[in-house]
C-alpha positions, 0 to 999 in steps of 0.5 A: 693782542693783550699786547696790542697798544691802542692810540685813539684820537680825541681830536674828532670832537675838534672837527665838529666844534670847528664845523658846528656840529655836534656828533660824528658822522653817519650811521652811529650811536651817541650818548643820550646824554650829550643829545639832549644837551645838543638843544643848546646850539639853538639860539633862544631867538624865539620865546615861543616855538610854535608845536608841530613844525610850520610848514616851510616853503620848500628850498630845496628840489630833486634832482629825479622824481621818486619811482613811486612813493608811500604815504606814511601817515596811514601806517601811523607816522606823522611829523615830529613837533618843533620840541625836537629840533637840535636834540639831534635824537633818534625819532626814525629809522628808514632801512631795506631789508632785502631789495623789496622790504622796507622796514620802518620805525619810528617814535610812536607819541602817545599812554605809555604804562610806567612801571614803578622803575621805568625813566623819564626816556621811555617811549614806545616805537612802531616798527613795520615791514613794507613790501615793495613798490605797494607798501603793503605792511607784512608785519608790524610791532610795538616795542617800549625802549629807554633812551633817545639815542639810535636803536636800530642797526640792519645787517647784510643777511635781512636781519637788525640789532636793537638796542635797549640799555645793556641789551641787543637783541636780534630780528627779522623780518617777522619783527620776532626779538631774540635776545644777541648780546648783555652788556654788564652796563649801558650800551652808549656807542656801537660801530660795525665794519663794513662787512659785519664782522667785526663790532666796536662797543663802548658801553657804562660799566663801572669798576663795581658792576656786578657780571651776570653768566651771559654777559659779553665779557672782558678777558684778560687775554684781550686786554688793551691800554687804549690812551689819548695821542697827547698823553700829556693833555689827560688828567690824573685820575687813579680810578678806572674809567667807567666805559669799557671799550671792546672789539668783538666778532659779530657772530660769535661775541668773542671779543677781541680786544677790551679796554676802559676808557673816559669818554666815547671815542671815535674808532674807524674799522674795517675787517682788517683794522683800524685808522687812526689821524695823526699829525703832522706838520702844519695842517697836514695829517697823517691817515695810518692804519692798524692792523688787528695782526699787529703791525701798521701802515701808512694809508696817506697823507693831506691838509686839514685845519682841524682832525680829518672825519674818517669814515669807511665806505667799504672795506677798503675804501675810506671817505676823509671830511677835511676842515678849509681855512675858509669854514667849507669842507672837503671830502675825499675818498682814498683807497686804503693802499694810499690811492685818492679816488675822488674829492668833492667839496661841501659848502660851510651851509650844509652841516651835521653829516650823517652817512648811509652806505651801500651794502655792497659799498657801491654808493653812499648817502650823505645827509645834510642840514641845509642854513642860511650861513654859517655856523659858529661860537658867534653864529649859533643856529636858530630855528628859522636858520635850519632850510631843509634837509638835502640827501645826496648819493654819490657813486663811491668809486668815483664820487659823481652825483647820481641824486640829489633830493630833500628829505621832510620833516627835518630830523637833525637825528637822522636815520630817514635816508636808505639805500638798498643792497645793491645800491640801485634803490635809495627811499627817502621820507619827504612831504608824508611819504617814503620817496623811493629812486631808483638809479642806473646799477653802479659798480660795486667796490671795487679797491682792494689793496695789495697783500701788505 
């Protein structure tokens, strides 16, 4: 492990800047300080914005009626005010624990007790477990957290990870929590591979950070160097970067790789290795899979005017989002042995995409904001430009659109869409209720490549 040389692509940020996006796809953590800065993407056309959000005429309709709905006001949820628009803060997390239980957690505004060392971002999160279809509460809790970034990840076995500052805690359907991992500094970014065997973490750990018993370690045997593809563009700096990047086994906590980087980096992984995009000639990009055991293999090539965004749908299927010269985007699903499975177009008026995968890899949900015009440097986004939030559910093997539905209130931090373990149920927070759609059975992921 210690001899690995990782080249992690820093071009991801360019992709989202080109597309008018603030953060990368997906169901992943972003740096809290950056989230507040995103409010600058909204123009100051209106000096005073109503709060809470004013009602809008629906501009997005559902392709199917929901099978049943669970009202959310009796649960204590109320639409957040318009002041949150554009901040990309994580205010809600909607997740299936299994086919018949939903975990619904949300920001609960109100007075909270502040200790002397409390920070301004302290907040309360209300959590409820709902049995389906009636929505009976089987467990509830109130958590105190200390920033506005993503805080919850559901595991395939019905448990979940809850993040707060330096800590990850493990919870279950009873909502009882127990310690899981402790880092030397605040955890900024977390990502798991589709099988959830491996985990990538990035935490702020300055050189003078003191370690203690129980901290996630950085063993010398796992040391590696992570550099941008073009080291000549990096500014010389003899000081040690403050962000610790690790790849570790989720169950055991064993660290397989440890390095320090100067900013949070996107590292799409599956159970075998990590995927990078390398610039070739002109608009061509090469996708290269680097194995944890050593060696690498080219997965495929494609054209894009920006650095492609990469996200694993399942352990052997990746979704590549590219930029077209006209400002639109193109989604290309590929197997890790290089087969192109399907393509789908995305207009430039659908921005800030987030992906939610079915645990069995059969379906994926793509959530975007629908806006009145393409967003760019000279055409910023204002409050009135947002027309709604759109959820589209695709079959992972064919790209066939199974569901198109609105989500409201608009939550640009995501967390308001969930897919059940089988991929047959989709839950969407919309119109004052959790609307649950029932879809036909979908084929599970079966794109395993030949042994390399």
